[in-house]
LUMGU-874715 format. One line per field, with one value per atom (N, C-alpha, C): y, z, x; residue number from 1; atom name. Coordinates in pm, 1 decimal. Layout:
<atoms>
Y: [Y | ...]
Z: [Z | ...]
X: [X | ...]
nr: [NUM | ...]
atom: [CA | ...]
</atoms>
This chain:
<atoms>
Y: [-3632.6 | -3499.6 | -3452.2 | -3400.5 | -3354.3 | -3464.2 | -3585.4 | -3693.9 | -3730.0 | -3724.8 | -3763.9 | -3663.5 | -3538.3 | -3434.0 | -3438.2 | -3460.2 | -3470.0 | -3598.5 | -3701.4 | -3822.1 | -3802.6 | -3739.7 | -3715.3 | -3622.8 | -3519.5 | -3422.6 | -3489.5 | -3589.8 | -3663.7 | -3761.2 | -3828.3 | -3936.8 | -3866.2 | -3739.6 | -3678.0 | -3603.6 | -3618.3 | -3551.8 | -3647.7 | -3623.6 | -3700.8 | -3728.1 | -3637.7 | -3651.3 | -3747.2 | -3736.5 | -3830.1 | -3963.6 | -3984.0 | -4118.6 | -4188.6 | -4096.8 | -4157.8 | -4202.7 | -4132.7 | -4163.1 | -4298.1 | -4305.6 | -4428.9 | -4545.7 | -4521.2 | -4626.1 | -4665.9 | -4560.9 | -4586.3 | -4562.7 | -4615.7 | -4596.6 | -4572.9 | -4574.0 | -4539.7 | -4653.4 | -4778.5 | -4885.0 | -4903.6 | -4864.0 | -4872.5 | -4749.9 | -4635.6 | -4521.6 | -4543.4 | -4653.2 | -4676.5 | -4580.4 | -4534.1 | -4435.0 | -4503.8 | -4547.8 | -4633.2 | -4575.9 | -4588.5 | -4548.0 | -4649.7 | -4616.2 | -4708.3 | -4816.1 | -4900.5 | -4994.6 | -5044.7 | -5113.9 | -5162.4 | -5318.2 | -5383.1 | -5523.0 | -5575.1 | -5679.3 | -5738.3 | -5776.0 | -5789.1 | -5828.7 | -5699.0 | -5585.7 | -5460.6 | -5437.5 | -5398.6 | -5377.7 | -5235.3 | -5192.3 | -5059.4 | -4996.4 | -4860.3 | -4772.7 | -4745.0 | -4719.2 | -4674.8 | -4582.5 | -4522.1 | -4429.9 | -4477.9 | -4472.6 | -4495.5 | -4364.1 | -4335.5 | -4224.0 | -4250.7 | -4163.8 | -4174.6 | -4043.7 | -4030.0 | -3919.0 | -3934.8 | -3836.9 | -3841.4 | -3787.4 | -3714.4 | -3657.0 | -3631.1 | -3742.7 | -3728.2 | -3643.6 | -3528.8 | -3470.1 | -3377.5 | -3348.8 | -3251.3 | -3111.4 | -3015.7 | -2883.0 | -2818.8 | -2743.9 | -2697.0 | -2558.0 | -2475.2 | -2332.9 | -2289.7 | -2378.7 | -2349.9 | -2273.3 | -2205.7 | -2129.5 | -2217.3 | -2270.7 | -2363.6 | -2494.8 | -2599.6 | -2734.7 | -2782.2 | -2871.4 | -2916.3 | -3061.2 | -3090.2 | -3228.9 | -3244.1 | -3343.8 | -3377.1 | -3515.0 | -3511.1 | -3630.5 | -3683.4 | -3807.5 | -3877.7 | -3947.7 | -3922.7 | -3997.1 | -4080.4 | -4216.7 | -4300.7 | -4358.1 | -4328.6 | -4348.0 | -4468.8 | -4578.1 | -4690.5 | -4731.5 | -4745.8 | -4773.4 | -4847.1 | -4935.0 | -5009.0 | -4919.6 | -4834.7 | -4736.3 | -4615.9 | -4567.8 | -4447.5 | -4322.6 | -4315.5 | -4196.9 | -4177.3 | -4299.9 | -4287.6 | -4236.3 | -4282.1 | -4234.8 | -4082.1 | -4035.1 | -3884.5 | -3813.3 | -3857.2 | -3797.1 | -3790.6 | -3904.7 | -3900.5 | -3809.5 | -3800.8 | -3711.1 | -3567.7 | -3531.3 | -3396.7 | -3356.2 | -3454.0 | -3435.0 | -3405.0 | -3489.4 | -3469.1 | -3328.6 | -3284.6 | -3169.6 | -3047.1 | -3067.9 | -2970.3 | -2955.0 | -3063.6 | -3064.3 | -3012.8 | -3044.2 | -3025.1 | -2923.4 | -2886.6 | -2778.0 | -2658.7 | -2558.1 | -2414.6 | -2398.7 | -2498.1 | -2497.2 | -2361.9 | -2300.7 | -2172.4 | -2198.5 | -2129.3 | -2132.9 | -2159.5 | -2269.2 | -2314.6 | -2394.0 | -2413.1 | -2492.9 | -2637.0 | -2686.7 | -2827.2 | -2812.5 | -2862.0 | -2845.2 | -2936.8 | -2874.3 | -2946.4 | -2890.3 | -2984.9 | -2944.9 | -2903.5 | -2967.9 | -2952.0 | -2852.6 | -2840.4 | -2765.4 | -2651.6 | -2552.3 | -2454.7 | -2484.9 | -2526.0 | -2565.3 | -2444.6 | -2394.2 | -2251.1 | -2270.4 | -2383.1 | -2382.4 | -2529.4 | -2543.0 | -2683.6 | -2660.6 | -2735.4 | -2725.9 | -2843.7 | -2862.0 | -2986.8 | -2951.3 | -3034.5 | -3012.7 | -3110.2 | -3215.0 | -3295.9 | -3424.4 | -3515.3 | -3630.2 | -3718.5 | -3840.6 | -3917.4 | -4012.6 | -4074.6 | -4178.0 | -4297.3 | -4422.5 | -4534.7 | -4649.4 | -4782.8 | -4891.9 | -4986.7 | -5058.8 | -5146.4 | -5290.2 | -5390.8 | -5521.2 | -5587.1 | -5542.5 | -5598.2 | -5527.4 | -5439.1 | -5364.6 | -5266.3 | -5216.8 | -5107.7 | -4977.4 | -4874.0 | -4740.1 | -4682.2 | -4618.5 | -4555.3 | -4406.4 | -4327.7 | -4180.8 | -4147.9 | -4092.3 | -4034.6 | -3881.5 | -3839.7 | -3686.4 | -3648.4 | -3544.5 | -3498.4 | -3364.6 | -3355.6 | -3228.8 | -3196.2 | -3068.4 | -3003.1 | -2915.3 | -2925.8 | -2856.7 | -2784.8 | -2661.1 | -2597.3 | -2568.8 | -2591.0 | -2591.7 | -2563.9 | -2536.4 | -2538.6 | -2571.2 | -2616.5 | -2638.0 | -2523.3 | -2550.2 | -2439.2 | -2423.7 | -2296.8 | -2258.6 | -2239.3]
Z: [-2888.3 | -2901.1 | -3056.6 | -3099.3 | -3244.2 | -3334.3 | -3290.9 | -3357.2 | -3481.8 | -3475.3 | -3577.0 | -3691.5 | -3662.1 | -3762.7 | -3843.5 | -3751.9 | -3812.6 | -3901.0 | -3853.3 | -3936.5 | -4065.3 | -4072.7 | -4188.0 | -4290.2 | -4226.3 | -4296.8 | -4370.6 | -4296.0 | -4358.4 | -4472.7 | -4439.7 | -4525.2 | -4656.6 | -4653.1 | -4768.0 | -4852.5 | -4802.3 | -4885.5 | -4994.7 | -5107.0 | -5227.3 | -5238.3 | -5205.2 | -5211.8 | -5113.1 | -4981.6 | -4892.4 | -4920.4 | -4966.1 | -4998.4 | -5118.5 | -5204.5 | -5318.8 | -5254.2 | -5166.9 | -5105.4 | -5014.5 | -4959.3 | -4874.2 | -4956.9 | -5085.7 | -5170.8 | -5104.7 | -5039.0 | -4979.2 | -5079.9 | -5027.7 | -5109.0 | -5013.6 | -5076.5 | -4996.8 | -4882.7 | -4933.8 | -4829.2 | -4727.6 | -4754.0 | -4670.1 | -4686.4 | -4619.6 | -4625.1 | -4580.9 | -4495.1 | -4434.8 | -4334.9 | -4260.6 | -4148.9 | -4032.1 | -3927.2 | -3817.8 | -3680.2 | -3599.3 | -3464.6 | -3387.6 | -3307.1 | -3204.7 | -3257.5 | -3367.7 | -3421.9 | -3553.9 | -3631.3 | -3759.8 | -3754.5 | -3838.6 | -3836.7 | -3864.6 | -3805.9 | -3842.0 | -3994.1 | -4068.0 | -4203.0 | -4293.7 | -4233.5 | -4323.6 | -4384.4 | -4510.1 | -4610.1 | -4592.7 | -4568.9 | -4565.4 | -4703.9 | -4710.8 | -4601.2 | -4542.5 | -4408.4 | -4334.4 | -4219.5 | -4159.3 | -4057.8 | -3940.0 | -3817.3 | -3694.7 | -3619.6 | -3553.8 | -3483.0 | -3347.3 | -3236.7 | -3100.4 | -3048.7 | -2957.6 | -2880.8 | -2755.0 | -2717.1 | -2598.9 | -2483.0 | -2498.6 | -2374.5 | -2402.5 | -2418.9 | -2468.3 | -2352.7 | -2403.1 | -2309.5 | -2206.8 | -2214.0 | -2108.6 | -2160.4 | -2067.4 | -2089.8 | -1986.1 | -2048.0 | -1959.8 | -1911.0 | -1996.3 | -1962.5 | -1905.5 | -1943.9 | -1904.8 | -2007.6 | -2105.4 | -2212.6 | -2344.6 | -2392.1 | -2494.9 | -2449.6 | -2530.8 | -2482.2 | -2579.6 | -2519.0 | -2597.4 | -2636.5 | -2759.4 | -2803.8 | -2869.3 | -2808.8 | -2861.7 | -2932.2 | -3054.2 | -3134.3 | -3199.5 | -3183.1 | -3231.0 | -3353.1 | -3461.5 | -3580.5 | -3612.2 | -3631.0 | -3655.2 | -3806.5 | -3882.8 | -4023.7 | -4033.1 | -4111.2 | -4120.8 | -4273.7 | -4309.9 | -4458.7 | -4468.5 | -4577.6 | -4601.7 | -4685.2 | -4762.0 | -4848.7 | -4778.9 | -4749.5 | -4670.9 | -4741.2 | -4873.6 | -4953.8 | -4933.8 | -4936.8 | -4922.8 | -4783.8 | -4676.7 | -4549.4 | -4543.5 | -4599.2 | -4602.7 | -4671.0 | -4781.3 | -4856.7 | -4779.9 | -4710.3 | -4623.8 | -4505.5 | -4448.3 | -4328.0 | -4381.3 | -4491.1 | -4547.2 | -4576.7 | -4625.3 | -4655.1 | -4526.4 | -4424.4 | -4292.9 | -4243.1 | -4248.9 | -4203.6 | -4284.1 | -4411.3 | -4489.6 | -4448.4 | -4410.0 | -4364.5 | -4222.9 | -4136.0 | -4001.0 | -3918.0 | -3963.4 | -3911.8 | -3956.1 | -3856.2 | -3875.5 | -3918.1 | -3875.6 | -3890.9 | -3826.3 | -3908.4 | -3845.6 | -3837.6 | -3772.6 | -3763.2 | -3886.3 | -3882.3 | -3996.1 | -4108.0 | -4083.8 | -4186.7 | -4181.9 | -4067.8 | -4047.4 | -4030.9 | -4114.8 | -4104.4 | -3982.6 | -3909.1 | -3791.6 | -3758.0 | -3738.6 | -3709.4 | -3554.0 | -3471.3 | -3326.4 | -3263.7 | -3335.9 | -3266.7 | -3354.2 | -3291.9 | -3364.7 | -3336.6 | -3428.7 | -3418.0 | -3453.2 | -3361.9 | -3373.8 | -3429.2 | -3384.3 | -3396.9 | -3402.1 | -3488.4 | -3486.9 | -3526.1 | -3453.6 | -3482.8 | -3446.2 | -3540.6 | -3507.1 | -3387.6 | -3296.1 | -3168.8 | -3151.2 | -3231.9 | -3234.2 | -3314.5 | -3310.0 | -3370.3 | -3363.2 | -3405.9 | -3404.9 | -3519.9 | -3548.1 | -3643.9 | -3585.0 | -3623.3 | -3577.5 | -3666.3 | -3632.5 | -3720.2 | -3621.6 | -3664.0 | -3581.0 | -3592.6 | -3536.0 | -3510.1 | -3650.6 | -3750.5 | -3889.1 | -3979.7 | -3915.9 | -3998.6 | -4098.5 | -4067.9 | -4145.0 | -4089.2 | -4161.5 | -4128.0 | -4063.8 | -3940.6 | -3862.5 | -3827.0 | -3860.3 | -3812.3 | -3738.6 | -3620.2 | -3529.9 | -3547.5 | -3546.0 | -3557.6 | -3463.9 | -3374.0 | -3273.2 | -3311.5 | -3289.0 | -3330.6 | -3210.5 | -3175.7 | -3071.2 | -3139.9 | -3088.2 | -3128.4 | -3029.1 | -3053.8 | -2948.0 | -3015.5 | -2935.8 | -2993.2 | -2878.0 | -2910.4 | -2816.7 | -2883.6 | -2804.4 | -2859.6 | -2920.6 | -3027.8 | -3099.5 | -3006.8 | -2986.1 | -2903.9 | -2988.3]
X: [2008.2 | 1967.1 | 1974.3 | 2070.9 | 2079.2 | 2153.7 | 2177.0 | 2241.8 | 2161.4 | 2022.8 | 1948.3 | 1965.6 | 1959.1 | 1974.4 | 2105.9 | 2210.8 | 2348.5 | 2361.0 | 2306.1 | 2309.9 | 2238.2 | 2120.5 | 2039.9 | 2121.9 | 2187.8 | 2261.8 | 2380.8 | 2443.2 | 2545.3 | 2499.2 | 2402.4 | 2338.4 | 2293.8 | 2254.7 | 2197.7 | 2306.8 | 2433.1 | 2539.9 | 2580.7 | 2564.6 | 2594.8 | 2753.4 | 2833.9 | 2981.7 | 3013.0 | 2972.5 | 3011.5 | 2972.8 | 2841.2 | 2797.6 | 2880.2 | 2921.5 | 3006.1 | 3147.1 | 3200.5 | 3332.2 | 3315.3 | 3194.1 | 3172.2 | 3121.3 | 3083.1 | 3027.2 | 2885.4 | 2830.6 | 2691.8 | 2593.5 | 2471.8 | 2346.9 | 2236.4 | 2108.2 | 1994.6 | 1961.4 | 1989.8 | 1973.0 | 2082.0 | 2205.9 | 2319.4 | 2395.9 | 2383.6 | 2464.7 | 2597.1 | 2632.2 | 2757.7 | 2796.8 | 2707.6 | 2731.8 | 2650.9 | 2711.6 | 2649.1 | 2674.8 | 2570.5 | 2583.5 | 2655.3 | 2764.3 | 2819.8 | 2917.6 | 2868.2 | 2948.0 | 2883.6 | 2976.0 | 2933.8 | 2929.8 | 2860.2 | 2863.0 | 3013.2 | 3038.2 | 3175.2 | 3202.1 | 3085.8 | 3101.4 | 3099.7 | 3081.8 | 3065.7 | 3197.1 | 3178.1 | 3300.7 | 3323.0 | 3452.1 | 3493.3 | 3507.1 | 3502.2 | 3506.3 | 3359.8 | 3370.1 | 3240.2 | 3274.7 | 3178.7 | 3188.1 | 3106.9 | 3162.1 | 3087.5 | 3088.0 | 2973.1 | 2957.3 | 2906.4 | 2960.0 | 2924.0 | 2904.6 | 2802.3 | 2797.6 | 2885.0 | 2960.8 | 3052.1 | 3004.1 | 2886.1 | 2813.4 | 2657.8 | 2592.6 | 2449.5 | 2366.6 | 2306.6 | 2210.3 | 2274.7 | 2397.4 | 2449.7 | 2460.1 | 2469.0 | 2480.3 | 2570.5 | 2687.6 | 2780.3 | 2749.8 | 2685.5 | 2664.9 | 2524.1 | 2428.2 | 2289.8 | 2205.7 | 2279.9 | 2195.7 | 2193.1 | 2308.3 | 2297.3 | 2340.9 | 2289.8 | 2340.8 | 2450.6 | 2529.2 | 2654.3 | 2638.2 | 2681.0 | 2691.9 | 2825.0 | 2904.4 | 3043.7 | 3022.6 | 3056.1 | 3030.9 | 3172.9 | 3195.3 | 3322.8 | 3277.8 | 3361.5 | 3339.9 | 3460.9 | 3448.0 | 3557.2 | 3536.4 | 3639.4 | 3634.4 | 3726.5 | 3682.5 | 3755.6 | 3771.0 | 3892.6 | 3910.0 | 4054.6 | 4062.9 | 4188.7 | 4269.4 | 4205.8 | 4282.5 | 4299.8 | 4431.7 | 4456.4 | 4412.0 | 4432.6 | 4380.1 | 4242.4 | 4161.2 | 4008.4 | 3982.5 | 4050.3 | 4034.0 | 4058.8 | 4157.7 | 4177.9 | 4074.1 | 4030.4 | 3920.2 | 3785.7 | 3752.1 | 3620.9 | 3653.6 | 3764.2 | 3789.2 | 3777.2 | 3831.2 | 3822.2 | 3674.6 | 3597.4 | 3459.7 | 3380.9 | 3409.6 | 3342.5 | 3380.3 | 3513.3 | 3548.9 | 3476.6 | 3452.4 | 3384.7 | 3237.1 | 3193.3 | 3038.2 | 3016.4 | 3110.4 | 3090.5 | 3173.6 | 3280.0 | 3374.7 | 3332.0 | 3327.8 | 3282.8 | 3138.1 | 3054.4 | 2910.7 | 2854.8 | 2764.6 | 2701.0 | 2552.5 | 2479.9 | 2336.8 | 2266.9 | 2183.7 | 2099.9 | 2176.1 | 2307.6 | 2372.7 | 2325.6 | 2296.1 | 2240.5 | 2092.9 | 2000.5 | 1851.2 | 1815.2 | 1714.6 | 1663.3 | 1517.1 | 1423.2 | 1290.3 | 1280.9 | 1368.1 | 1344.9 | 1449.4 | 1563.4 | 1665.3 | 1728.3 | 1779.8 | 1863.4 | 2002.4 | 2072.3 | 2216.7 | 2300.4 | 2371.5 | 2420.9 | 2566.7 | 2633.8 | 2777.2 | 2833.4 | 2921.0 | 2988.2 | 3145.6 | 3230.4 | 3370.6 | 3445.1 | 3551.1 | 3629.4 | 3714.2 | 3722.6 | 3808.4 | 3924.0 | 3944.1 | 4052.5 | 4032.9 | 4135.4 | 4124.6 | 4252.0 | 4254.7 | 4376.3 | 4366.9 | 4486.4 | 4492.1 | 4556.9 | 4507.5 | 4573.1 | 4531.1 | 4562.2 | 4507.6 | 4445.6 | 4342.8 | 4271.5 | 4324.1 | 4265.2 | 4313.5 | 4311.8 | 4238.5 | 4239.5 | 4329.0 | 4413.6 | 4519.2 | 4456.8 | 4343.4 | 4279.8 | 4312.6 | 4307.1 | 4341.9 | 4221.3 | 4242.3 | 4133.0 | 4162.2 | 4063.0 | 4090.6 | 3968.6 | 3992.8 | 3887.5 | 3886.2 | 3765.8 | 3754.1 | 3642.0 | 3676.8 | 3584.9 | 3528.9 | 3403.3 | 3335.0 | 3243.9 | 3238.6 | 3162.9 | 3054.8 | 2923.4 | 2818.0 | 2746.0 | 2698.1 | 2607.8 | 2472.9 | 2368.5 | 2236.1 | 2132.9 | 2004.6 | 1906.5 | 1776.7 | 1678.0 | 1548.6 | 1481.8 | 1403.4 | 1327.9 | 1213.7 | 1179.3 | 1062.9 | 935.3]
nr: [1 | 1 | 1 | 2 | 2 | 2 | 3 | 3 | 3 | 4 | 4 | 4 | 5 | 5 | 5 | 6 | 6 | 6 | 7 | 7 | 7 | 8 | 8 | 8 | 9 | 9 | 9 | 10 | 10 | 10 | 11 | 11 | 11 | 12 | 12 | 12 | 13 | 13 | 13 | 14 | 14 | 14 | 15 | 15 | 15 | 16 | 16 | 16 | 17 | 17 | 17 | 18 | 18 | 18 | 19 | 19 | 19 | 20 | 20 | 20 | 21 | 21 | 21 | 22 | 22 | 22 | 23 | 23 | 23 | 24 | 24 | 24 | 25 | 25 | 25 | 26 | 26 | 26 | 27 | 27 | 27 | 28 | 28 | 28 | 29 | 29 | 29 | 30 | 30 | 30 | 31 | 31 | 31 | 32 | 32 | 32 | 33 | 33 | 33 | 34 | 34 | 34 | 35 | 35 | 35 | 36 | 36 | 36 | 37 | 37 | 37 | 38 | 38 | 38 | 39 | 39 | 39 | 40 | 40 | 40 | 41 | 41 | 41 | 42 | 42 | 42 | 43 | 43 | 43 | 44 | 44 | 44 | 45 | 45 | 45 | 46 | 46 | 46 | 47 | 47 | 47 | 48 | 48 | 48 | 49 | 49 | 49 | 50 | 50 | 50 | 51 | 51 | 51 | 52 | 52 | 52 | 53 | 53 | 53 | 54 | 54 | 54 | 55 | 55 | 55 | 56 | 56 | 56 | 57 | 57 | 57 | 58 | 58 | 58 | 59 | 59 | 59 | 60 | 60 | 60 | 61 | 61 | 61 | 62 | 62 | 62 | 63 | 63 | 63 | 64 | 64 | 64 | 65 | 65 | 65 | 66 | 66 | 66 | 67 | 67 | 67 | 68 | 68 | 68 | 69 | 69 | 69 | 70 | 70 | 70 | 71 | 71 | 71 | 72 | 72 | 72 | 73 | 73 | 73 | 74 | 74 | 74 | 75 | 75 | 75 | 76 | 76 | 76 | 77 | 77 | 77 | 78 | 78 | 78 | 79 | 79 | 79 | 80 | 80 | 80 | 81 | 81 | 81 | 82 | 82 | 82 | 83 | 83 | 83 | 84 | 84 | 84 | 85 | 85 | 85 | 86 | 86 | 86 | 87 | 87 | 87 | 88 | 88 | 88 | 89 | 89 | 89 | 90 | 90 | 90 | 91 | 91 | 91 | 92 | 92 | 92 | 93 | 93 | 93 | 94 | 94 | 94 | 95 | 95 | 95 | 96 | 96 | 96 | 97 | 97 | 97 | 98 | 98 | 98 | 99 | 99 | 99 | 100 | 100 | 100 | 101 | 101 | 101 | 102 | 102 | 102 | 103 | 103 | 103 | 104 | 104 | 104 | 105 | 105 | 105 | 106 | 106 | 106 | 107 | 107 | 107 | 108 | 108 | 108 | 109 | 109 | 109 | 110 | 110 | 110 | 111 | 111 | 111 | 112 | 112 | 112 | 113 | 113 | 113 | 114 | 114 | 114 | 115 | 115 | 115 | 116 | 116 | 116 | 117 | 117 | 117 | 118 | 118 | 118 | 119 | 119 | 119 | 120 | 120 | 120 | 121 | 121 | 121 | 122 | 122 | 122 | 123 | 123 | 123 | 124 | 124 | 124 | 125 | 125 | 125 | 126 | 126 | 126 | 127 | 127 | 127 | 128 | 128 | 128 | 129 | 129 | 129 | 130 | 130 | 130 | 131 | 131 | 131 | 132 | 132 | 132 | 133 | 133 | 133]
atom: [N | CA | C | N | CA | C | N | CA | C | N | CA | C | N | CA | C | N | CA | C | N | CA | C | N | CA | C | N | CA | C | N | CA | C | N | CA | C | N | CA | C | N | CA | C | N | CA | C | N | CA | C | N | CA | C | N | CA | C | N | CA | C | N | CA | C | N | CA | C | N | CA | C | N | CA | C | N | CA | C | N | CA | C | N | CA | C | N | CA | C | N | CA | C | N | CA | C | N | CA | C | N | CA | C | N | CA | C | N | CA | C | N | CA | C | N | CA | C | N | CA | C | N | CA | C | N | CA | C | N | CA | C | N | CA | C | N | CA | C | N | CA | C | N | CA | C | N | CA | C | N | CA | C | N | CA | C | N | CA | C | N | CA | C | N | CA | C | N | CA | C | N | CA | C | N | CA | C | N | CA | C | N | CA | C | N | CA | C | N | CA | C | N | CA | C | N | CA | C | N | CA | C | N | CA | C | N | CA | C | N | CA | C | N | CA | C | N | CA | C | N | CA | C | N | CA | C | N | CA | C | N | CA | C | N | CA | C | N | CA | C | N | CA | C | N | CA | C | N | CA | C | N | CA | C | N | CA | C | N | CA | C | N | CA | C | N | CA | C | N | CA | C | N | CA | C | N | CA | C | N | CA | C | N | CA | C | N | CA | C | N | CA | C | N | CA | C | N | CA | C | N | CA | C | N | CA | C | N | CA | C | N | CA | C | N | CA | C | N | CA | C | N | CA | C | N | CA | C | N | CA | C | N | CA | C | N | CA | C | N | CA | C | N | CA | C | N | CA | C | N | CA | C | N | CA | C | N | CA | C | N | CA | C | N | CA | C | N | CA | C | N | CA | C | N | CA | C | N | CA | C | N | CA | C | N | CA | C | N | CA | C | N | CA | C | N | CA | C | N | CA | C | N | CA | C | N | CA | C | N | CA | C | N | CA | C | N | CA | C | N | CA | C | N | CA | C | N | CA | C | N | CA | C | N | CA | C | N | CA | C | N | CA | C | N | CA | C | N | CA | C | N | CA | C | N | CA | C | N | CA | C | N | CA | C]
</atoms>
């Protein structure tokens, strides 16, 4: 649904790209998984409810962002930047040709370490939107 728009919005943020050591060829933001050989830091995103609507007027999209980094301070900086970009989103903050994104808010998260002993922070965001008419 709106995943492509949010992806473009994040990839085009120079501050986030600097934090991720990303570039035009590899912005270090991946859907569902990253290659095993990918150097951190990077972000993996997943839709937790693709294409569902709870209330019938606006559609919902819940997106989970998983930040992976060996450096805990870098992990914190990236999570803060994601929060600045995606928490308290108001109408037209995220550009979209096909949707009107009315609302975005952080709804939760957690910290843990993965099997490679890297720091991982999950952030969940809920968005409300509808098709442009």
